[in-house]
Backbone as a ProteinNet text record, in pm:
[ID]
protein_1_A
[PRIMARY]
XXXXXXXXXXXXXXXXXXXXXXXXXXXXXXXXXXXXXXXXXXXXXXXXXXXXXXXXXXXXXXXXXXXXXXXXXXXXXXXXXXXXXXXXXXXXXXX
[TERTIARY]
2863.8	2787.2	2872.7	3010.1	3077.4	3101.2	3089.1	3104	2986.7	2882.1	2756.7	2759.6	2783.8	2777.9	2879.1	2976.5	3134.1	3081.2	3018.5	2975.9	2872.8	2764.1	2676	2722	2806.9	2883.6	2942.3	3027.4	3099.5	3020	2915	2806.2	2766.5	2711.5	2634	2735.8	2841.1	2925.7	3027.1	3039	3112.7	3004.2	2909.9	2790	2805.3	2769	2752.1	2902.8	2986.1	3144.3	3180.4	3147.6	3160.5	3100.7	2996.9	2926.6	2994.9	3011.3	3078.3	3215.8	3285.4	3417.8	3464.6	3361.1	3359.4	3364.8	3263.6	3228.4	3359.5	3408.9	3515.4	3654.1	3652.9	3771.3	3736.3	3624.4	3627.8	3554.5	3603	3571.1	3418.8	3367.8	3231.5	3158.7	3224.9	3174.7	3046.8	3074.3	2964.8	2807.5	2827.7	2713.6	2673.7	2755.8	2744.7	2719.7	2767.2	2724	2820.6	2812.9	2887	2890.9	3008.9	3042.1	3001.8	2911.7	2901.1	3021.1	3029.2	3136.3	3115.4	3239.9	3226.5	3166	3151.9	3117.2	3262.4	3330.7	3486.2	3495	3471.5	3491.8	3398.8	3261.7	3165.9	3209	3232.2	3276.2	3377.6	3505.4	3604.4	3589.9	3467.1	3404	3315.3	3317.6	3236.2	3331.7	3334.7	3450.5	3390.3	3441.4	3425.5	3304.7	3299	3167.7	3073.8	3081.3	2967.1	2940.7	2850.1	2839	2691.8	2638.9	2497.3	2499.5	2364.1	2367.6	2366.6	2320	2338.5	2470.3	2560	2721.2	2785.5	2713.9	2763.3	2706.1	2592.4	2558.7	2626.7	2645	2731.2	2889.3	2942.3	3080.9	3074	2982.1	2963.7	2858	2791.6	2713.9	2776.4	2871.8	2909.7	2925.3	2944.2	2954.9	2814.1	2745.5	2566.7	2477.2	2458.1	2367.6	2247	2221.1	2098.9	1966.8	1942.3	1810.9	1761.2	1659.6	1581.4	1693.1	1709.6	1778.1	1922.2	1984.6	2109.4	2124.5	2003.8	2003.6	1971.9	1868.6	1834.9	1944.5	2057.7	2151	2276.7	2277.7	2365.6	2318.6	2177.1	2097.3	2132.4	2100.4	2153.8	2289	2372.7	2547.4	2572.3	2478.3	2525.7	2459.8	2311.3	2275.5	2373.3	2430.4	2509.5	2605.1	2671.8	2803.5	2792.8	2664.3	2636.8	2489	2486.6	2320.4	2337.9	2207.9	2182.2	2239.2	2275.5	2323.3	2195.5	2171.1	2034.1	2031.8	2135.9	2124.1	2120.3	2175.4	2182	2117.2	2101.5	2056.2	2161.8	2309.1	2402.2	2430.1	2502.9	2519.2	2673	2662.8	2792.4	2833.5	2937	2987	2919.9	2861.2	2810.4	2923.2	2919.2	3060.5	2988.7
6010.2	5878.8	5751	5748.4	5632.9	5621.9	5723	5738.8	5661.7	5708.1	5634.5	5476.2	5461.8	5309.2	5250.5	5277.2	5225.6	5205.5	5294.2	5311.7	5203.9	5178.4	5096.4	4974.5	4929.4	4802.4	4737.6	4835.7	4812	4780.4	4828.3	4829.5	4673.7	4665.8	4535	4404.3	4460.6	4330	4297.9	4408.9	4425.9	4329.7	4361.8	4298.9	4140.2	4090.1	3957.1	3914.2	3952	3913.5	3918.7	3979.8	3979.1	3859	3820.3	3729.8	3613.3	3534.9	3411.3	3414.7	3542.8	3520.3	3525	3587.5	3571.9	3441.2	3376.8	3233.8	3145.8	3167.9	3065.4	3104.3	3243.4	3282.6	3235	3189.2	3189.8	3018.5	2955.4	2795.9	2782.8	2835.1	2819.8	2850.4	2873	2939.7	3025.7	3109.8	3225.3	3141.9	3031.6	2940.5	2843.3	2749.2	2674.7	2714.1	2822.9	2861.6	2815.3	2843.1	2781.2	2644.1	2592.8	2420.9	2397.1	2271	2238.4	2186	2202.1	2127.8	1992.7	1926.3	1727	1683.3	1581.9	1478.7	1520	1498.9	1514.2	1660.9	1767	1871.7	1926.4	1856.8	1865.6	1806.2	1660.7	1580.9	1641.8	1697	1794.6	1909.8	1956.1	2108.8	2048.3	1938	1876.7	1839.5	1933.4	1885.6	1794.1	1721.1	1603	1611.6	1726.9	1761.8	1807	1821.9	1866.9	2004	2032.1	2161.9	2190.5	2327.9	2366.1	2364.3	2318	2334.1	2477.9	2563.5	2696.2	2735.1	2686.4	2728	2632.3	2533.7	2450.2	2498.8	2552.3	2658.8	2773.6	2848.7	2963	2914.6	2827.2	2784.1	2789.8	2710.9	2676.8	2760	2858.1	2972.1	2978	3025.1	3081	2968.3	2828	2739.7	2656.2	2708.1	2638.9	2724.5	2659.4	2753.7	2818.1	2942.4	3023.5	2980.7	2875.8	2811.3	2672.9	2625.7	2502.7	2396.6	2368.6	2266.6	2234.5	2359.4	2367.5	2367	2406.4	2403.8	2206.6	2161.3	2020.5	1937.1	1950.9	1885.1	1903.9	2008	2038.1	1966.8	1981.1	1906.2	1739.2	1691.6	1537.8	1519.4	1616.1	1583.5	1573.2	1707.9	1666	1556	1522.7	1402.8	1255.6	1265	1149.2	1133.9	1239.7	1230.8	1259.2	1335.9	1353.8	1309.2	1329.7	1297.3	1401.9	1376.1	1506.9	1411.1	1502.1	1443.7	1421.3	1302.1	1281.1	1389.7	1421.2	1488.9	1628.7	1688.9	1848.4	1891.3	1797.4	1842.4	1894.1	1886.1	1923.7	1840.6	1867.6	1771.2	1724.4	1574.4	1482.8	1416.1	1346.2	1291.6	1151.8	1106.4	947.6	870.6	719.9	644.1	526.1
-4545.1	-4555.8	-4537.3	-4570.2	-4522.2	-4386.6	-4319.7	-4158.6	-4099.3	-4121.4	-4054.6	-4102.3	-4239	-4271.4	-4196.4	-4193	-4133.8	-3962.2	-3887.9	-3759.7	-3728.6	-3821.6	-3838.9	-3846.1	-3942.1	-3977.2	-3877.6	-3817.3	-3728.4	-3589.2	-3521.7	-3426.8	-3455.2	-3595.9	-3596.2	-3604.1	-3659.8	-3625.9	-3501.6	-3414.4	-3320.4	-3223.2	-3194.3	-3092.8	-3118	-3228.7	-3240.7	-3233.4	-3227.4	-3220.3	-3072.9	-3004.4	-2851.9	-2790.3	-2785.3	-2726.2	-2743.1	-2877.1	-2898.3	-2857.7	-2880.5	-2835.9	-2669.2	-2594.8	-2458.3	-2407.1	-2458.2	-2407.3	-2465.4	-2565.8	-2621.8	-2527.5	-2487.2	-2406.7	-2262.3	-2238.4	-2083.7	-2073.3	-2193.4	-2193.6	-2157.7	-2243.6	-2200.7	-2083.8	-1987.2	-1855.2	-1854.5	-1961	-1972.2	-2005.8	-2074.3	-2121.9	-2008	-1941.9	-1874.1	-1730	-1681.7	-1551.9	-1451.5	-1322.3	-1222.6	-1225.4	-1185	-1182.7	-1041.6	-1029.3	-898.8	-808.6	-684.9	-611.7	-667.9	-603.6	-624.5	-505.4	-475.9	-359	-251.3	-316.9	-250.2	-177.2	-256.9	-204.9	-74.3	-94.2	5.8	132.7	77.5	200.5	278.6	202.7	298	371	327.6	365.7	512	528	665.8	772.9	866	962	1072.9	1123.6	1196.1	1292	1358.3	1448.2	1368.5	1260.2	1160.2	1134.9	1061.8	996.1	984.8	1015.9	995	849.4	768.3	636.4	562.9	652.3	600.5	566.2	671.5	680.2	514.2	513.6	408.6	265.1	248.1	145	136.3	233.7	217.4	162.7	226.3	176.7	-15.2	-49.9	-205.4	-284.6	-219.6	-282.9	-423	-462.3	-580.3	-695.9	-656.9	-717.4	-764.8	-688.9	-719.8	-790.4	-927	-970.3	-957.1	-985.2	-885.3	-953.8	-967.2	-1044.4	-938.8	-989.9	-924.3	-960	-1093.2	-1124.3	-1028.7	-1026.9	-980	-791.5	-734.4	-624.1	-576.8	-677	-653.5	-672.3	-755.3	-768.6	-665.6	-616.2	-500.8	-392.9	-356.2	-246.4	-262.7	-355.5	-415.1	-361.2	-420.7	-374.6	-232	-141.7	13.6	67.2	6	67	41.4	-71.5	-108.4	7.7	38.5	142.1	257.5	301.3	443.9	489.7	634	691.6	816.3	868.7	969.1	1107	1188.5	1300.3	1409.9	1443.9	1517.7	1640.8	1680.7	1831.2	1800.2	1698	1664.3	1537.9	1470.8	1296.6	1241.6	1251.5	1191.4	1092.6	964.3	878.9	917.5	919.3	944.3	820.7	779	691.2	712	607.2	604	616.6	715.8	693.2	628.3
[MASK]
+++++++++++++++++++++++++++++++++++++++++++++++++++++++++++++++++++++++++++++++++++++++++++++++

């Protein structure tokens, strides 16, 4: 009888403890998700000859949250540092 109670208590106490502990150990990255790249990181990833937007997205895929807000914020950052080249539609750094 003490064994089932002990197991049940351990299971109930163990599960809630794992969630908050993981968040604290990961500096809240579990709840915050990926961190968007900075404007400087995006600017530095654009070579002088330009880059296709698909390549830029591929470069930062792990840093962009996989939701509408994350994508919108990333696009806003890209637009703040780059523009489309008029000749070939690659992304180039704004001057």
